[in-house]
ZAFI-709955 format. One record per residue (C-alpha): residue number from 1; x negated, y negated, z. Coordinates in Angstrom, 1 decimal. Layout:
BEGIN
+-------+--------+--------+--------+
! tivex !     xx !     yy !     zz !
+-------+--------+--------+--------+
!   NUM !      X !      Y !      Z !
...
+-------+--------+--------+--------+
! end
This chain:
BEGIN
+-------+--------+--------+--------+
! tivex !     xx !     yy !     zz !
+-------+--------+--------+--------+
!     1 !  -12.9 !   -9.1 !    9.7 !
!     2 !  -12.4 !   -7.0 !    6.6 !
!     3 !  -15.0 !   -4.6 !    5.5 !
!     4 !  -16.4 !   -4.8 !    1.9 !
!     5 !  -14.3 !   -1.8 !    0.9 !
!     6 !  -11.1 !   -3.3 !    2.3 !
!     7 !  -11.9 !   -6.6 !    0.4 !
!     8 !  -12.4 !   -4.6 !   -2.8 !
!     9 !   -9.0 !   -2.9 !   -2.3 !
!    10 !   -7.0 !   -6.1 !   -2.0 !
!    11 !   -4.9 !   -6.4 !   -5.1 !
!    12 !   -5.3 !   -2.7 !   -6.1 !
!    13 !   -2.1 !   -1.1 !   -7.4 !
!    14 !   -0.7 !    2.0 !   -5.6 !
!    15 !    2.0 !    4.5 !   -6.5 !
!    16 !    4.5 !    5.8 !   -4.0 !
!    17 !    4.3 !    9.6 !   -4.0 !
!    18 !    7.4 !   10.0 !   -1.9 !
!    19 !   10.4 !    7.9 !   -0.7 !
!    20 !    9.2 !    5.5 !    2.0 !
!    21 !   11.6 !    4.0 !    4.5 !
!    22 !   11.0 !    0.7 !    6.3 !
!    23 !   14.0 !    0.2 !    8.6 !
!    24 !   16.9 !   -0.3 !    6.2 !
!    25 !   14.7 !   -0.8 !    3.1 !
!    26 !   13.7 !    2.1 !    0.9 !
!    27 !   10.8 !    2.3 !   -1.5 !
!    28 !   11.6 !    5.1 !   -4.0 !
!    29 !    9.2 !    7.7 !   -5.2 !
!    30 !    7.1 !    6.5 !   -8.2 !
!    31 !    7.4 !    2.8 !   -7.4 !
!    32 !    4.4 !    0.6 !   -7.9 !
!    33 !    3.0 !   -1.8 !   -5.3 !
!    34 !   -0.2 !   -3.7 !   -4.6 !
!    35 !   -2.3 !   -3.8 !   -1.5 !
!    36 !   -2.0 !   -7.3 !    0.0 !
!    37 !   -3.8 !   -6.9 !    3.4 !
!    38 !   -4.7 !   -4.4 !    6.1 !
!    39 !   -3.1 !   -3.8 !    9.5 !
!    40 !   -5.6 !   -4.8 !   12.2 !
!    41 !   -4.9 !   -2.0 !   14.7 !
!    42 !   -4.9 !    1.0 !   12.4 !
!    43 !   -6.7 !   -0.3 !    9.3 !
!    44 !   -3.8 !    1.0 !    7.1 !
!    45 !   -3.2 !   -1.0 !    3.9 !
!    46 !   -0.1 !   -3.2 !    3.8 !
!    47 !    1.7 !   -2.9 !    0.4 !
!    48 !    4.0 !   -5.3 !   -1.3 !
!    49 !    6.2 !   -3.1 !   -3.5 !
!    50 !    7.8 !   -4.1 !   -6.8 !
!    51 !   11.2 !   -4.2 !   -5.1 !
!    52 !   10.0 !   -6.9 !   -2.7 !
!    53 !    9.6 !   -4.6 !    0.3 !
!    54 !    6.4 !   -5.0 !    2.3 !
!    55 !    5.0 !   -2.6 !    4.8 !
!    56 !    2.0 !   -0.4 !    5.6 !
!    57 !    1.4 !    3.1 !    4.3 !
!    58 !   -1.0 !    6.0 !    4.9 !
!    59 !   -2.9 !    6.5 !    1.6 !
!    60 !   -2.8 !   10.1 !    0.3 !
!    61 !    0.3 !   10.8 !    2.5 !
!    62 !    2.6 !    8.1 !    1.1 !
!    63 !    0.9 !    6.6 !   -1.9 !
!    64 !   -2.1 !    7.0 !   -4.1 !
!    65 !   -4.4 !    4.3 !   -5.7 !
!    66 !   -3.8 !    3.8 !   -9.4 !
!    67 !   -6.8 !    1.6 !  -10.2 !
!    68 !   -9.9 !    0.4 !   -8.4 !
!    69 !  -12.4 !   -2.3 !   -8.9 !
!    70 !  -15.5 !   -1.0 !   -7.1 !
+-------+--------+--------+--------+
! end
């Protein structure tokens, strides 16, 4: 079950602040993505990036929020 904060973060845009590698796929620095869900075990947000790559990130380490709707 998602918390109210997690529910509010679904759809929020994020900016990659460094290159992120998901296996053979790379999300370059400065790419935009959106939070689409949260990983159950860790609670980390799963991002769908503009290049079609989807994977989880650690906010503040890999990406920052661009907009919020609290």
